[in-house]
C-alpha positions in Angstrom: 98.6 91.8 107.1 96.0 91.3 104.6 92.5 90.3 105.5 90.6 86.9 103.6 89.0 89.1 101.1 91.7 91.2 100.0 93.8 88.0 99.2 91.3 86.5 97.3 90.8 90.0 95.8 94.6 89.7 95.0 95.4 86.4 93.8 91.9 86.8 91.5 93.7 89.8 90.0 96.8 87.8 89.2 95.1 85.1 87.6 93.5 87.7 85.6 96.5 89.6 84.3 97.9 85.5 83.7 94.8 84.9 81.7 95.1 88.3 79.5 98.4 88.7 79.3 99.6 85.1 78.4 96.4 83.4 77.0 95.0 86.4 74.9 92.0 85.6 77.1 91.6 82.6 75.7 91.5 80.3 78.9 88.3 80.2 81.4 89.7 81.7 84.7 86.8 82.3 86.8 87.0 84.5 89.7 86.9 82.5 93.1 86.7 85.8 95.1 83.0 86.1 95.3 82.2 88.0 92.4 81.5 85.6 89.7 77.6 86.4 89.2 77.3 84.9 85.9 77.6 81.2 86.8 78.3 80.6 90.5 77.6 76.8 89.7 79.8 76.3 86.8 83.3 77.3 88.2 86.1 77.1 85.3 89.7 77.5 85.9 92.5 76.7 83.3 95.0 74.5 84.3 97.1 76.2 82.3 97.1 79.3 84.1 97.2 77.6 87.5 100.4 75.7 86.4 102.1 78.9 84.8 101.5 80.4 88.5 103.1 77.4 90.4 105.9 76.9 87.9 106.7 81.0 88.4 106.4 80.6 92.0 108.7 77.8 92.6 111.2 79.2 89.9 111.2 82.3 92.0 111.7 80.2 95.1 114.9 78.5 93.7 117.0 81.6 92.2 116.0 83.2 95.4 117.4 80.0 97.9 120.4 80.0 95.3 121.4 83.7 96.1 121.0 83.7 99.9 124.5 82.9 101.5 124.8 79.7 103.4 124.8 80.4 107.3 126.7 76.9 108.0 129.6 77.2 111.0 
């Protein structure tokens, strides 16, 4: 099981990838894993990036829940 720092680093990398690939680095996505030396008191994070990740996860959950066989008797 990953420790908290690894989880934060991986989530930070995921948000950076979404920012770079989906929004051409044009949306704010400050690092929240502790490596934000530039402006630690001015955290900025795009609602678009957060919504993109939430939607992608919810779509994946919906697809996988439809694929699982029902175990009802």
